[in-house]
N, C-alpha and C positions, 0 to 999 in steps of 0.2 A: 309020818312027816317027811317031805323030800329033803335030800341032803345037798341039793344044788344050791350055789350061793345066790343070794338075792341080787336084784338090780343095783341096789345101793352099794353092795359089796363089790360088784364088778366095776362100777364107776370109780370107786375109791382106789381100787387096785390100778386101774388105767391111769389115773392122775398121778399116783405115786411113781409109776414107771416113767411118765413124761417128765416129771420134775427131776428125777434122778438122771435121766438122759441129758436134759438141758444143762445140768451142772457139769456133767462130764464134757460136753461140747463147748461150753462158754469159756472155760479157762478160769484163772484166778480173778476175783473181783477187785483185789487190792492192786493199785498201780505200782510199777517198779520204783525202786528208790532212786532219787536223783532228779534233776531239772527236766521239765517237759520239753521235748525236742520235736521238730517237724519230721513227719514220715513221708512227705511228698517232695516233689521237685520244685525248685525255684523257677521264676520266669526266665531267668538267664539260662537255666539248664534245659528248659523246654525249647526256647529259641535263643541261642546265644546272640547277644547284641553288643556292639562296640560304639563307644562314644566318639564322635568326630572331634578331634583336638589335635594339637601339634605333635603329641606323642604317638597317638595311634594312626593318624592319617597326615603325616607331614607333607607340606606343600613342595612346589617346585618354583621355577622362575616365572611361571605364568598363572599359578593358582595358589591361594592361601592354603587350601587343603586338597589332597588327592586321595581318592579311594581306589586302590590298586589291587585289592583282594576281594573275592566274592564273599558275601555274607550280609548280615543285617546291621545297619548303622542307625544312630539316632543323635539328635541334638539334646544337650542338657540345659540349654539356655539360649537367650537371644544372641545374635551375632551382628556386630557393626563392623563392616569391612571397608576401611579407608585405604583402598588400593586401586591401582590402575589396571589390575589384571582380573582374573576370575576368582570367585569365592571358593566353590567346590567343584572339582572335576572328577567324574566317575569314569575311569578307564577300564575297570573290570566288568565282566559279565556276571549275571545272576546276583544283582545287588538290590537291596531295599533300603531306602533312606527315609526315615520317619522324622519329620521336623518336630514332632511331639507338641504341636500347637505353638511353637516359638516362631520368631521373626528373624529373617536375614535381611539386613538393611545395607545395600551396596551404595556407597557414596560416589565412587568413580569407576565401577567395575561391572563386568557381566555377572550374572547370578550363578546358575548351575549349568555345567557343561556335561553332556552325556555322550560318550563314544562307545560304551560297552553294550552288549546285547542283554535283553531281558532285565532292564533296570526299571524299578518302580520308585517314584517320588511321591510323597503324600503328606498331608496333614500339617500345613503351616502357612506362613505369610512371607511373601518375597516383595521387597520394595527396591526398585531399580531407579537410580537417579541419574545415571550416566547417559548423555545423548549418544545415540547410535548403538546402544548396548542391547543385549538380549536378556530377558529374564531367565528363561530356560532355553538352552541351545542344544538341540538334538542333532548330532553330527551324522554325516552320510554313512558312516560305518555302523551306526546303531540299528538294531533290529528288536522289535517287541518292547518299545518303551511305553510305560504307563505313568500318567500324571494324574493324581487323584486328590481331591479335596484341598486344593491350593487357592489362596487368595493372593493375586499378583497385581501390584500397583506400579505402573510405569509413570514416573513423575515428570518426565520431559518428552518432547516430541523427538522423532528420529529413532525411536527404539521399538522393540516388539516384545510382547508378553511371552509367547511360546513360538519359537522358530524351529522349523524342521528343514534340514538341508536336503538337497537333491540326492536321492539314493537311500535316505532313511526309510525303514519299512515297518509297517504295522504299529504305528504310533496311536495310542488311545489316550484321549483327554476327557476326563469325566468329573462332574461335580466341582467345577472350578469357577472362580470369578476373576475377570481381568478388567482393569480400569486404566484408562489413559494410554498415552503413547501413540505411536503411528498405526500399528496393527495389533490386533488382539492375538489371534492364532493364525500363523502364516506359514505356508509351505513354499519352498523355493522352486519346486518342480511339480508338474502335474503327475509325475510318475511316483510320487510319494504316497503311500497308503495311509490315510488319516481317518480316524473315527473320533467324533466329538459329540459327547452326550451330556445334556444337562449343564451347559456352560453359559454363563452370563458375561457379555462383553459390553462395556459402556465407555463412551467418550473418547474413542480413538479418532485420530485426524484423517485416517484413510480407511482401511478395510477392517471390518469386525472379524469375520472368519473367512480365510482364503485357503481353500483346499483343492486337491487335485483329482485325478482319476480314481474311481471306486471309493470315493469318500462317502462316509455315512454320518450325516449331521442330523441329530435328533434332539428334540426338546430343549433347544437353545433359544436364548433371548439376546438380541443385538439392538442397542439403542444409542441414539445421538452420535453416530459415527460419520466421519467425513467432515470436510471443511469447505464452505462456500468459496468458489473460485479456484478450487484445486481439481486436478484431473481424476476421473474414474474412482470415485468413492463407492465402495460396494459393501452392503451389509453382510451378505453371505454369498460367496462365489465357490462353485465347484466346476470340475472338468467333466470328462465322459464317464458314463456308467456309474453315476453317483446317485445318492438318495438324500433329499432334504425333507424332513418330515416333522410336523408338529412344532415348528419354530415360529418365533415372532421377531419381526424386524420393524423398527419404528424410528421415525425422524432421521432417516438417512438424508443428509443435506445434498443439494444439487452440486454437481461439478461444473467445470467450464466447458467450452465448446471442444476442447481437446479430447475429452472423454467424459460424457455425462454420467452422473451417478446412477446406480441401480440398487434396488432393495435386495432382490435375489437374482443372481445371474448364473445361468448354466452356460459355461463357456465351451462345453463339449456336447457330444451327442448321447442319447440314451439315458437321460436324466429323469428321475421321478421327483416331482415337487408336490407334496400332498399334505393337507391339513394345516397349512401355514397361514399366518396373518401378517400382512405387510401394510404399514402406513408410511407412504413415501412422499417426500418433498422433492425428490429428483424428477428428471424428465421421464424416466422409465421405472415403473415399480417392479416388473418382473421380465426377464429376458431369457428366451430359450433359442435353441438351434434346431436340431433334427432328432426324430425318433424319440421324442420326450413326451412325458405325461404331466399335465398340470391339472390337478383334480382336488375338489373340496377345499379350496383356499378362499380366504377373505382378503381382498386386495383393494385398498383405498388409496387412490392417487390424488394427493392434495394439490399438485401442480397442474399445469396446463398440458402435460405431455400424454404419454401412452401408458395404459395400465399393464397390458401384456403385449410384449413385442416378440414376434418371430423374425429373426434376422433374415436378410435377403436370400441366403442360400438354404434356409430352413425348409424341411419337408417331413411328412409322415408324423406330425405331432398330434396328440390327442388332448384337447382342452375342453373340460367338461365339469359341470356341477360347481362352478366357482361363483362367488359373490363379488362382482366387479363394480367398483364405484369410482367414477371420474368426478372429482370435486370441482373442476374448472372447465367443463365441456371439451374434454380432449377425446382421445380414441380409446374405446374399450379393448378391443383386440386388433392389433395391427399385423396383417398378413403380408402386406406389400405385394411383391410379384411372386410369392411362394406358391407351391402347389401341393396337393395330396395331404392337406391338413384337415382335421375334423374339429369343429367348434359347435358343441351342442349343450343344451340344458343349463346354460349359464344365466344368472340374473345380472343384468347390466343396467346400471343407473347413472344418470347425469352425463352420459357421453354424447357429444355431438355426432359421432360416428360409432355405433355399437361395435360393428366389425368392418374394418376398412381394408382395402387392397385393390390392386389393379388387375388381379387375376382370380377373383373370387369364384368364377365359374369352374376353376380347376381344383376347388376345395369343397369339402362338405360343411355347409354352414346351416344349422337348424333355422327354421323359419322364425320370424320375429312375432312374439305375442306382445302387442303394444299396450301401453297404459292409456286409459281414457275411453275404452270402447269395450264392447262385448267380446267374450272369448270365442273366437271363430277358428282358431288354429288348435286342433286337438292332438297334434303330433306329440308323442312323449319326448321327442328330441328338440322341441322348440326352445329358443332362447327368449327369456322374459326381459323386455326392455322397458325401462321406466324413466 
């Protein structure tokens, strides 16, 4: 008979070794004597945060509270500020202020003032009741301001939801809603870099979003902005080298003869307007200048004016693949005396003049494929006119 161990003996030996080893590695099974305590770090240890109050952030003669040191701050409750000054001023750089879902209600004051660099404001409601006040005021010295998930209500005219002074740089506004007041988001200078994403602006008496050079306006909705009989109401305005993409502007009211209202206005050159929807009651739904692209937009002009206007000095614009609707027999695309523009592959409906101008021979305009007859124009660049 063989003296070698059987398979069962070998398996039993292996299990015994594993159990013995696990007991050696696992340590004692009985818990230590005494109360159970945490072995991890608290939230404040991971990210130390400071409550905004009179002790931690004492005010000065112009503000109820002043944040003068870098760090993370938060509100512990609602604030009602019955003062003629500002509520919170952030003078330091590298500051995050979390409103923690609470509300700052300013009866007679400006809301938040930002003069430090790399400041982030987020997650709360701001109600501003003072005429001529700013909900959030980004000073010229501020660089890299971020405003996120804020609900801003401007209760009177003459005030602005988010104001950026001339010289402020790299301001980002995202996931916010602004209601009422004179302007929603407004920059005092075309040289202020402003990015606005996923922002809703409703019911301002003047401009919804007024931005400058190199602005990036995406996924925004502007509605019911402007006042009949007042000058130059604009849903979205940008300056040069800017992008307006996937935005909706609706019910922008007409201005007076001093400055007619616009749905989207490119006040500079080199602007891209793409994938937007405009329902305009003003004389002009969309206005551009030079070296700009207007592509894949749906533009419904409800008044008797112009759907797309190229201003008198405009040139080298590309206008293509738009759905252009003139609700009252106006002008689809107005080129005036301009030259070197390209207008192709648009669907133009209801316009008395699909493409108008006194110098059309100096522009490239796709042939008309007209309603009511056989398709005789097979050019891929034809404009469809209905």
